[in-house]
C-alpha distance (Angstrom), angle and dihedral (degrees) to the residues before:
residue distance angle dihedral
M1 . . .
S2 3.73 . .
D3 3.77 124.0 .
L4 3.84 104.4 -111.3
G5 3.77 93.6 176.5
H6 3.82 93.3 64.3
R7 3.80 113.9 112.4
A8 3.77 126.7 -156.3
P9 3.78 114.4 -107.9
D10 3.81 117.3 -97.8
I11 3.82 110.0 -107.6
T12 3.80 98.6 -171.5
G13 3.79 89.0 106.7
H14 3.81 92.6 52.1
P15 3.84 112.6 119.9
D16 3.82 92.1 -128.0
A17 3.84 96.5 47.3
A18 3.82 94.6 101.5
E19 3.79 92.0 49.2
M20 3.81 91.0 48.3
R21 3.83 90.8 51.2
E22 3.81 90.9 50.3
R23 3.80 92.1 48.6
Y24 3.81 90.5 48.7
A25 3.83 90.3 51.4
Q26 3.81 90.3 51.4
V27 3.80 90.8 51.6
L28 3.80 90.7 51.7
E29 3.82 91.0 48.7
G30 3.79 89.9 49.7
T31 3.81 92.0 67.6
R32 3.80 90.0 71.8
A33 3.79 90.2 52.1
V34 3.81 90.7 49.9
A35 3.79 90.3 54.7
V36 3.80 92.2 49.0
D37 3.80 95.8 47.7
G38 3.79 92.0 47.6
L39 3.79 92.2 49.4
M40 3.81 90.9 46.1
L41 3.80 90.8 51.9
L42 3.81 91.9 49.0
T43 3.80 91.8 46.2
G44 3.79 90.6 52.2
L45 3.78 93.1 47.5
Y46 3.79 91.6 49.5
A47 3.81 91.7 47.3
A48 3.80 89.2 52.8
I49 3.82 94.4 51.5
S50 3.82 97.0 34.1
P51 3.83 95.6 99.1
W52 3.79 88.1 63.0
V53 3.81 94.1 41.1
V54 3.81 94.7 49.8
H55 3.84 91.4 36.4
F56 3.78 102.1 -124.3
H57 3.81 98.9 115.1
G58 3.81 92.2 101.3
S59 3.79 98.8 40.8
N60 3.80 99.0 45.1
A61 3.79 114.5 28.3
E62 3.82 94.3 171.2
L63 3.80 94.4 57.8
S64 3.81 90.0 42.4
A65 3.81 90.9 55.4
N66 3.80 90.4 44.9
N67 3.81 92.6 52.7
L68 3.79 91.8 45.6
I69 3.82 93.2 52.0
I70 3.82 95.6 43.1
G71 3.81 90.8 44.0
I72 3.79 92.0 53.0
A73 3.82 89.8 48.2
L74 3.81 91.8 51.7
A75 3.81 91.8 46.0
V76 3.81 91.5 50.1
F77 3.80 89.3 49.4
G78 3.82 90.3 50.7
L79 3.79 89.9 48.8
G80 3.80 89.4 49.0
L81 3.80 90.0 52.1
A82 3.79 89.2 52.6
T83 3.79 95.7 49.0
M84 3.80 104.7 32.6
G85 3.79 105.8 12.6
E86 3.79 100.7 160.8
R87 3.79 93.0 51.9
I88 3.80 96.4 47.6
F89 3.83 100.4 40.3
R90 3.79 89.8 91.0
L91 3.81 89.5 64.0
G92 3.80 93.5 60.8
W93 3.79 90.7 111.0
T94 3.82 89.4 67.0
C95 3.81 90.2 65.8
T96 3.78 89.2 53.3
A97 3.81 90.0 50.7
L98 3.82 91.2 47.7
G99 3.81 89.0 49.3
V100 3.80 91.5 53.2
W101 3.80 89.0 48.7
M102 3.81 90.7 51.1
I103 3.81 89.6 52.7
I104 3.81 95.1 51.9
S105 3.81 98.2 33.2
P106 3.84 97.8 89.4
W107 3.81 88.9 64.6
V108 3.81 97.7 35.7
V109 3.79 100.4 43.6
T110 3.82 96.9 38.6
V111 3.81 97.4 55.5
G112 3.81 95.1 140.9
H113 3.80 93.6 38.0
S114 3.73 129.8 53.0
P115 3.80 113.2 -122.5
T116 3.78 117.1 -124.6
R117 3.78 124.4 -128.2
G118 3.79 90.2 -103.7
M119 3.80 92.2 54.9
I120 3.80 92.1 47.6
W121 3.82 96.1 46.6
N122 3.79 92.1 43.9
N123 3.80 94.5 52.8
V124 3.81 95.4 39.6
L125 3.82 91.6 53.4
I126 3.80 93.3 45.4
G127 3.80 90.0 46.7
A128 3.80 93.5 48.7
I129 3.80 91.7 50.1
A130 3.81 91.7 47.2
C131 3.82 90.6 49.0
A132 3.80 92.1 49.8
L133 3.81 92.3 48.1
G134 3.81 91.6 46.0
L135 3.80 90.1 51.8
A136 3.81 89.7 47.8
V137 3.81 90.9 52.8
S138 3.81 90.8 47.6
G139 3.79 90.4 47.8
M140 3.80 92.2 51.1
M141 3.79 89.5 49.3
M142 3.81 91.9 51.1
L143 3.80 91.5 45.3
G144 3.80 90.5 50.2
A145 3.81 91.4 48.6
R146 3.80 90.7 48.8
R147 3.81 90.8 51.7
G148 3.77 90.9 48.2
T149 3.80 97.6 -116.2
G150 3.79 91.5 122.1
K151 3.82 96.7 -129.8
């Protein structure tokens, strides 16, 4: 029979206990970053295909090209967050700037054309999501710098 009354030894006195606690805290903090990079990647992919989803790729080629380019940039940023998060966190403000551009682009890019409601709503929603995710990345970077982790 096995000894059910046996307890595991207490490792609080172990010399590496503080380092293990710090590493565990970093792993728990990393789950927020995983959510943000995944959402950023999906936002970028949707922005890139949105002219075909909302059906304005034939009627407004300029806005279609704009959404494709900005969508690819957001997707690459999301992929960069997934692969080298600590190094790219400092560029979180660029997602906010791209989000603002997505919001105003239906009126700026379609000067000769008048944007439809679908184009406006599509770009405003994508832009708002990109702004929120960019601010989240910047906030995580500032929080990491404040804690001294250097993110």
